[in-house]
C-alpha positions in Angstrom: 59.4 46.8 120.4 58.1 44.4 122.7 59.9 46.5 125.6 58.8 49.7 124.0 55.1 48.3 123.9 55.5 47.2 128.2 57.0 50.6 128.8 54.0 52.4 127.6 51.7 50.7 128.7 53.2 50.7 132.1 53.3 54.5 131.8 50.3 55.2 130.9 48.8 52.6 133.9 50.6 54.3 136.2 49.5 58.3 134.8 45.7 56.5 135.0 46.8 55.5 138.9 48.0 59.5 139.3 45.7 61.3 137.8 41.7 59.1 138.8 41.5 60.2 142.4 41.1 63.6 141.2 39.1 62.5 138.6 36.9 60.7 140.2 36.3 63.6 143.2 35.5 65.6 140.3 33.0 63.7 138.7 31.7 62.9 142.5 31.0 66.3 143.2 29.8 67.1 139.4 29.7 70.7 140.2 31.4 73.9 138.8 31.5 77.5 139.2 32.8 80.6 136.8 34.1 83.8 137.7 33.8 86.7 136.3 35.8 90.1 137.3 34.6 93.4 136.3 36.8 95.6 137.2 37.1 99.2 136.1 35.3 100.9 133.8 32.7 99.0 131.6 33.7 99.1 127.7 33.6 97.0 124.6 36.7 95.0 125.9 34.2 94.4 129.2 31.3 93.0 126.8 34.0 90.6 124.5 35.0 89.5 127.6 31.6 89.0 129.2 30.1 87.0 126.3 33.2 84.6 125.6 33.3 83.8 129.4 29.1 83.0 130.1 29.8 80.7 126.3 32.6 78.6 128.1 30.8 78.0 131.2 27.4 76.8 128.8 30.5 74.7 127.4 31.5 73.4 130.1 28.0 72.3 132.0 29.1 75.0 134.8 26.3 74.9 137.2 27.1 78.9 137.9 28.1 81.9 137.0 29.2 84.6 139.7 29.8 87.6 138.4 31.9 90.0 140.7 31.5 94.0 140.3 34.1 96.3 141.3 33.2 99.0 138.3 32.2 102.8 138.6 30.2 102.5 135.6 30.8 102.9 131.8 29.5 103.4 128.5 25.5 102.3 128.4 25.8 100.2 125.2 28.2 98.1 126.7 26.2 97.8 129.8 23.2 96.7 127.4 25.3 93.9 125.9 25.9 92.4 129.0 22.3 92.7 130.3 21.2 90.6 126.9 24.0 88.1 127.1 23.2 88.0 131.1 19.2 87.1 130.7 19.6 85.0 127.7 22.2 82.6 129.7 21.0 79.2 130.3 23.5 79.3 133.2 22.5 81.2 136.5 24.2 84.2 136.9 25.2 85.4 140.4 26.0 89.3 140.8 28.0 89.8 143.5 29.7 93.4 144.9 32.9 92.4 145.7 35.4 92.5 147.6 34.9 95.0 151.0 35.2 98.5 148.9 34.1 97.9 145.8 31.1 99.7 144.2 28.9 98.8 141.5 27.7 102.0 140.4 26.1 103.4 137.0 26.1 100.7 135.1 26.8 98.1 137.4 23.7 98.6 139.2 21.7 97.9 135.6 23.6 94.8 135.3 23.2 93.8 139.2 19.4 94.0 138.6 19.7 91.8 135.9 21.3 88.8 137.2 19.7 86.0 138.6 20.9 86.3 141.9 22.2 89.7 143.3 24.4 89.9 146.4 26.7 92.2 148.0 29.9 91.5 150.2 30.3 93.8 153.7 31.3 97.5 153.1 30.4 97.9 149.6 27.7 100.2 147.6 25.5 100.5 144.7 23.3 103.2 143.3 24.0 107.0 141.0 22.6 105.0 138.2 21.4 108.3 136.8 22.2 109.0 133.0 25.2 111.3 132.4 24.0 114.8 130.3 26.3 115.8 127.6 27.7 118.7 128.9 29.3 120.2 132.1 26.5 120.5 135.0 25.4 124.1 135.8 23.3 125.5 138.3 20.1 127.0 137.2 20.4 125.7 133.5 17.5 123.5 131.9 17.8 120.1 133.1 20.2 120.3 136.4 18.4 120.5 139.6 18.4 124.2 141.2 19.7 123.7 144.8 17.7 126.8 145.6 14.8 125.1 145.3 12.5 123.5 148.0 10.9 121.2 146.2 12.8 118.0 145.8 10.1 116.7 142.8 10.7 120.0 140.9 14.6 119.4 142.1 14.8 115.8 140.4 12.8 116.8 137.1 14.6 117.0 134.7 13.2 119.8 132.3 15.6 119.1 129.3 14.3 117.7 126.6 17.2 115.2 125.4 17.8 114.9 129.3 14.4 113.8 129.8 14.4 111.3 127.5 17.4 109.6 128.4 16.7 109.5 132.1 12.3 108.0 131.5 14.1 105.5 129.2 16.9 104.8 131.8 13.8 104.0 134.4 12.4 102.0 132.5 15.0 99.4 131.1 15.7 99.2 135.7 11.9 99.1 136.2 11.6 96.5 133.3 14.7 93.6 135.3 13.9 94.9 138.8 10.7 93.5 138.2 11.6 90.7 135.8 14.0 89.2 139.1 11.7 90.7 142.2 13.6 93.6 143.5 12.3 96.9 144.7 11.5 98.9 141.6 10.7 102.2 143.4 14.3 102.4 144.7 15.6 101.0 141.4 14.0 104.4 140.0 15.2 106.4 142.5 18.3 105.0 141.5 18.3 106.7 138.1 16.0 109.9 138.8 17.8 110.9 142.3 21.6 109.1 141.8 20.4 107.5 145.3 23.1 104.8 146.7 22.6 101.9 149.3 25.1 100.1 151.1 25.1 96.2 151.4 23.2 96.6 154.4 20.9 99.2 153.3 20.1 96.9 150.6 19.1 93.7 151.3 17.0 95.8 153.9 15.2 97.5 150.7 15.2 94.0 148.5 17.5 95.1 146.7 19.8 92.2 146.6 19.0 88.6 148.3 21.9 88.1 150.3 25.1 90.2 152.0 27.9 87.2 152.3 31.9 87.6 153.2 33.1 85.5 150.5 32.6 83.7 146.8 32.2 80.1 149.5 29.8 81.8 151.4 27.6 83.2 148.8 27.8 79.4 147.4 26.5 77.8 150.8 24.0 80.7 150.8 22.4 80.3 147.4 22.7 76.3 148.3 18.8 75.0 147.6 17.2 78.1 146.0 16.0 77.8 142.7 15.7 80.5 139.7 13.7 80.9 136.8 15.7 81.0 133.8 15.1 83.0 129.9 12.9 80.4 128.6 10.6 79.7 131.7 12.1 76.7 133.3 12.8 76.8 136.6 16.4 75.5 138.3 17.0 74.2 141.6 20.7 75.7 142.6 23.0 73.2 143.8 26.7 74.9 144.4 27.2 74.0 148.2 31.2 72.7 148.3 31.7 73.1 144.1 34.4 73.8 142.4 35.1 78.1 141.9 37.3 78.6 139.0 38.1 82.2 137.7 38.0 82.8 133.8 40.5 85.5 133.3 40.1 87.7 130.2 42.1 86.9 126.9 45.1 88.9 126.1 42.5 90.0 123.2 40.5 91.9 126.0 42.9 92.8 128.0 44.8 94.5 125.2 41.4 96.2 124.2 40.7 97.4 127.6 43.9 99.4 127.0 43.4 100.9 123.9 40.0 102.0 124.6 40.7 104.0 127.1 39.7 107.7 125.5 43.8 109.0 126.3 45.5 106.1 125.2 43.3 106.5 122.0 44.4 110.0 121.3 48.4 108.9 122.2 47.6 106.4 119.3 46.2 108.9 117.2 49.2 112.1 117.7 51.7 109.2 117.3 50.6 107.2 113.8 50.5 110.6 112.4 53.6 112.4 113.6 55.2 109.7 112.7 54.0 109.3 109.0 54.7 112.7 109.0 58.2 111.9 110.1 58.0 109.1 106.9 57.3 111.4 104.7 59.8 114.3 106.1 62.7 111.4 105.7 62.0 108.0 102.7 63.5 105.1 103.5 63.6 106.1 107.2 61.1 102.8 107.3 60.8 102.7 111.1 58.5 106.4 111.5 56.3 105.0 109.1 55.5 101.8 110.7 54.9 102.5 113.8 53.0 105.4 112.2 50.9 103.4 110.6 50.8 100.7 113.1 49.2 104.0 115.9 47.4 105.3 113.9 45.0 101.9 112.7 45.0 100.9 116.0 43.3 104.3 117.6 40.9 104.9 114.9 39.9 101.1 115.6 39.8 102.2 119.3 37.5 105.3 118.2 35.0 103.5 116.0 35.0 101.1 119.4 34.1 104.5 121.2 30.8 107.5 121.2 32.8 110.0 119.7 31.8 112.8 117.7 32.9 113.2 114.4 33.0 116.8 114.6 35.2 117.2 117.3 37.9 114.3 115.8 37.2 116.4 111.8 38.9 119.5 114.6 41.3 117.6 115.7 42.2 116.3 112.3 42.5 120.1 111.5 45.0 120.9 113.8 47.3 118.5 113.3 47.1 119.3 110.3 47.3 122.9 110.9 50.6 122.1 113.1 52.4 120.0 110.1 52.0 122.8 107.4 53.4 125.0 110.5 56.3 123.1 111.0 56.9 123.2 106.9 56.1 126.5 106.6 56.0 128.6 109.6 53.7 131.9 109.7 53.0 131.2 113.4 49.1 132.1 112.6 48.3 128.6 111.1 50.1 127.3 114.6 48.1 129.6 116.5 44.8 128.0 114.7 45.8 124.8 115.2 46.2 124.3 118.8 43.2 125.9 119.2 41.4 123.6 116.3 42.8 120.7 118.6 42.1 122.0 122.1 38.0 122.3 120.7 38.1 118.9 119.3 39.1 117.7 122.2 36.9 119.4 124.2 33.8 118.1 121.5 35.4 114.3 120.8 33.8 112.3 123.8 30.1 112.7 123.3 28.8 111.5 126.8 31.1 111.5 130.2 30.4 108.1 131.2 32.9 107.0 134.1 36.4 105.7 132.8 35.2 107.4 129.8 36.5 111.3 129.7 39.3 112.4 128.5 42.0 113.6 130.7 42.4 117.3 130.8 45.9 116.9 132.2 47.0 115.4 128.9 45.0 117.4 127.0 46.9 120.7 128.4 50.1 118.8 128.2 49.6 118.1 124.7 48.3 122.0 123.8 51.2 123.0 126.2 53.2 121.0 123.6 52.0 122.5 120.8 51.5 125.8 121.6 55.5 125.5 122.5 55.9 124.8 119.2 54.4 127.4 117.6 56.5 129.4 119.9 59.9 127.9 118.8 59.0 128.3 115.1 57.9 132.5 116.5 61.4 132.5 117.7 63.1 130.9 115.1 60.8 133.4 112.6 62.7 136.5 114.5 65.8 135.0 114.3 65.9 134.4 110.8 64.2 138.1 109.7 67.3 139.4 112.6 70.2 137.2 110.9 72.1 138.5 107.4 71.3 136.8 104.2 73.1 133.1 103.4 71.7 132.3 100.2 70.9 135.4 97.2 71.2 138.6 96.3 71.7 140.0 99.0 74.2 137.1 100.6 76.4 137.9 97.8 77.0 142.1 98.3 80.8 142.2 99.6 82.2 138.8 99.2 85.5 138.8 98.0 86.3 137.7 94.4 89.6 136.7 92.7 90.2 137.5 89.3 90.8 135.3 86.5 90.5 137.3 83.6 90.2 140.7 82.4 89.4 143.0 79.3 89.0 146.3 79.4 85.5 146.4 81.9 84.6 143.3 82.0 85.7 139.8 82.5 85.4 136.2 85.0 85.9 136.2 88.8 85.9 133.4 91.4 84.0 133.4 94.3 81.5 131.2 96.5 83.6 127.7 95.2 81.9 129.7 91.3 83.0 130.8 88.1 81.2 134.2 87.7 80.7 136.9 84.8 81.7 140.0 86.0 81.8 143.8 85.2 83.9 146.9 86.6 84.6 150.7 86.0 88.4 150.4 85.7 91.1 147.9 84.6 91.5 144.8 87.4 94.8 142.0 86.7 94.0 138.6 86.9 94.6 137.3 91.1 93.7 140.8 91.8 91.2 140.5 94.3 87.8 141.8 94.2 85.0 142.8 96.3 81.3 142.3 95.0 79.6 145.4 94.5 76.1 144.3 93.0 74.7 141.5 90.5 72.5 141.5 87.8 70.5 138.9 86.4 74.0 136.5 86.3 76.8 139.2 86.4 78.2 140.8 89.3 79.6 144.1 89.5 83.2 144.5 91.1 85.3 147.2 92.5 88.5 147.0 94.2 88.5 146.7 98.4 88.6 149.9 100.0 91.5 150.5 101.8 91.7 150.9 105.0 92.7 154.1 106.8 95.2 154.6 109.6 96.8 151.6 109.0 100.2 151.5 109.8 102.9 151.8 106.7 105.2 148.6 108.1 106.9 147.2 110.5 110.0 147.0 111.7 
């Protein structure tokens, strides 16, 4: 026991000697900056990722958080949640549009304006923050600028009431963020009303961002010594030079949510789930289609619950799927065509806005609609072939069949055909073992007659 204890003590001492320089250096610098990366469309998964990352930064007493942006925009609800978290963060958040070639468009512009310090890498841009209008833009309609008009004020003034409300709300929101951070509020309004955009150098000159930096390390050197104001009014002096930079990657839950909240993936899950359950009902006991279908259907419904959808569109899509399902069991063609039309109309109406990254792919919708149309055409072809083919069951299928006489008494008796014993009648007498032909059927009694003799038959063979 003494030898074991001595070995443990020696191992602990060796570990202390090995890790003490690293611990000492960390404690000596005492500077930690965490990096959050938003790549792609902003949605519910992004909101959860940013919220968790800011909470982790607060728990670890980080000196600052770099919020790296490269996004085309996203959902307004998710954007506002992220901005609320940034504004309430006790850890300074540094907005950074990077790397070169990245952009912070639409919702990304609002988030950049909300950060305590805004920076951009060379070769990046921001702007185009106009609220997305419901429906497709058609020149000349209310709320859409007419290119033929010379008055730029008239071009940018939304005439549609709903669009005007959304635009004015967005203008007030981004101006409040600009005034809070002391940035160019007039250009912010222009980005909303006219979808204006700026390069990194132009944004720096216009007072939209505070600085440009080629890398996170250069960014930390540039902001070192600056003072920022936190949500509670306290002013914090930044000391970020030579700070340790650590990237917070989104957890598997955020990555999973990011995948299933893609509208196209959510629609695929919905279709797979629905037809998985249909196959299970068609073949009870298969188990696998039912299990997979239930999981996919629940995931699809959960994803749609997180997205801003039109329930009328969802109802039309489900009606279309139901009609196509009935068509598969009871072919009528009319139900199938109605199902295709309902599905396509529902897909057009499903998402209430065209937020970047949250649009249905028309290629995907076209493929699904083509598959459904192909199903209807296959059913139609099967119906035509079924009408032209000879009857396989029922009274018509019995006509002309051969039957063997089992017993006969005067004009009635019993015959054997199709593996069954039948009661039969005839206009003449037959002998047991004779082969006759079914002429008609009344209730469960067959009317039989002798088979006709082919004319021109050869009398014999020598």
